[in-house]
C-alpha positions in Angstrom: 38.4 115.0 12.4 38.3 118.4 10.7 35.4 117.3 8.5 33.4 116.5 11.8 34.1 119.9 13.3 33.2 121.7 10.0 29.9 119.5 9.8 29.0 120.7 13.5 29.7 124.3 12.6 27.5 124.1 9.6 24.9 122.5 11.5 24.9 125.2 14.2 24.6 127.7 11.3 21.8 126.0 9.7 19.7 126.0 12.8 20.3 129.6 13.4 19.4 130.5 9.7 16.4 128.3 10.1 15.1 130.0 13.2 15.7 133.4 11.4 13.8 132.2 8.1 11.0 131.1 10.0 10.5 134.2 12.1 11.2 136.5 8.9 9.3 134.7 6.3 7.3 131.5 7.0 7.8 127.9 8.6 7.7 126.6 4.9 10.4 128.4 3.8 12.5 127.6 6.7 11.7 123.9 6.0 12.9 123.9 2.5 16.0 125.6 3.3 16.8 123.4 6.2 16.1 120.3 3.7 18.3 121.6 1.0 21.0 122.6 3.2 21.3 119.4 5.2 21.1 117.3 2.0 24.1 119.4 0.5 26.1 119.0 3.9 25.3 115.3 4.0 26.8 114.7 0.5 29.6 117.3 1.3 30.8 115.1 4.2 30.7 112.0 2.0 32.7 113.6 -0.7 35.1 115.1 1.7 35.5 111.8 3.4 36.1 109.9 0.4 38.7 112.4 -1.0 40.5 112.3 2.4 40.8 108.7 2.3 42.0 108.7 -1.3 44.8 111.4 -0.4 45.9 109.3 2.7 46.2 106.2 0.5 47.9 107.8 -2.2 50.4 109.4 0.3 51.1 105.9 1.7 51.9 104.2 -1.6 54.1 106.9 -2.5 
């Protein structure tokens, strides 16, 4: 559940940063930032979920 809250907070920060970048620089810069950051967040969530499951499985067997 903690990972979901972290992901939601990161998405809100990405949206705010995209708005600032589009106003400050250009829409293309904001689009590149958004794509890279969302991809990074996606893979972070997958890895975090897998490591949490591995820790839970390890604690059950111990």
